[in-house]
C-alpha positions in Angstrom: -36.6 -6.9 -12.6 -33.3 -5.5 -11.3 -30.4 -7.7 -10.6 -29.4 -5.5 -7.6 -30.8 -5.8 -4.1 -30.0 -2.1 -3.4 -31.4 0.9 -5.2 -29.7 4.2 -5.5 -32.1 5.6 -2.9 -31.2 2.8 -0.5 -27.5 3.5 -0.9 -28.0 7.2 -0.3 -29.8 6.3 3.0 -27.0 3.8 3.9 -24.3 6.4 3.3 -26.1 9.0 5.3 -26.6 6.6 8.2 -23.0 5.5 8.2 -21.4 9.0 7.8 -23.8 10.9 10.0 -22.5 8.7 12.9 -25.8 6.9 13.1 -23.8 3.7 13.1 -23.9 3.9 16.8 -27.6 3.5 16.5 -27.4 1.1 13.5 -24.4 -1.1 13.4 -23.1 -2.5 10.1 -24.9 -5.8 10.9 -28.1 -3.9 11.5 -27.9 -2.0 8.3 -27.2 -5.2 6.4 -30.2 -6.8 7.8 -32.4 -3.7 7.3 -31.5 -3.6 3.5 -31.2 -7.4 3.0 -27.5 -7.4 2.0 -24.3 -8.8 3.5 -22.2 -6.9 6.1 -19.4 -7.0 3.5 -21.6 -5.1 1.0 -22.3 -2.4 3.7 -18.6 -2.2 4.4 -17.7 -1.8 0.7 -20.2 1.0 0.5 -18.7 2.7 3.5 -15.2 2.3 2.1 -16.2 3.7 -1.2 -15.3 0.5 -3.0 -18.8 0.3 -4.7 -21.6 2.7 -5.4 -19.1 5.6 -5.7 -21.4 7.5 -8.1 -24.1 7.8 -5.4 -23.7 11.0 -3.3 -20.4 12.8 -2.8 -17.5 10.6 -1.9 -17.6 10.4 1.9 -14.1 9.1 2.3 -12.6 10.3 5.6 -10.3 13.2 5.2 -6.6 12.4 5.6 -4.6 14.5 7.9 -2.8 17.3 6.2 1.0 16.7 6.1 2.9 19.3 8.0 6.3 19.6 6.3 9.0 20.7 8.7 11.2 23.4 7.2 14.7 22.3 6.2 16.2 25.0 8.4 14.4 23.5 11.5 15.5 20.0 10.5 19.1 21.2 10.5 18.7 22.8 13.9 17.1 19.6 15.3 20.0 17.5 13.9 22.4 19.9 15.6 20.5 19.6 18.9 20.5 15.8 18.6 24.3 15.8 18.4 24.2 17.1 22.0 23.8 13.7 23.8 22.7 15.4 27.1 19.4 16.7 25.5 16.4 14.4 25.3 14.0 14.2 22.3 11.1 15.5 24.4 13.0 18.8 25.1 14.1 19.1 21.5 10.5 18.6 20.3 9.3 21.3 22.7 12.0 23.7 21.7 11.3 23.5 18.0 7.5 23.1 18.4 7.3 19.7 16.7 6.1 16.3 17.9 8.5 13.8 19.5 7.8 11.5 16.6 9.1 14.0 14.1 12.3 14.3 16.2 12.5 10.5 16.3 12.1 10.2 12.5 14.8 12.9 11.9 17.1 11.1 14.4 16.6 7.7 12.7 17.2 9.2 9.2 20.3 11.2 10.5 21.9 8.1 12.1 21.0 5.7 9.2 22.4 7.9 6.5 
């Protein structure tokens, strides 16, 4: 007899239910009850902490990092020196987010 409560087939079903957004239909608690395991076990499967070898890794894709060109950073620093211009306008002018301007500003003033 197996020491595991879950089978490979069960884990495949769990992963499909979790990552096909059926968690709205079946919550973590419901899945745990359905398969006779703890909610922590379902959470670990969802995070990819266990049963990694079953199905492709369904980790959520991280956002791609958009690297601001050095020439644009220099122009933003130059624009920041003009105290009359606000970050929102600078971000719009250089087609970057306000948070990027903020990060450049904090690095510029802290260095």
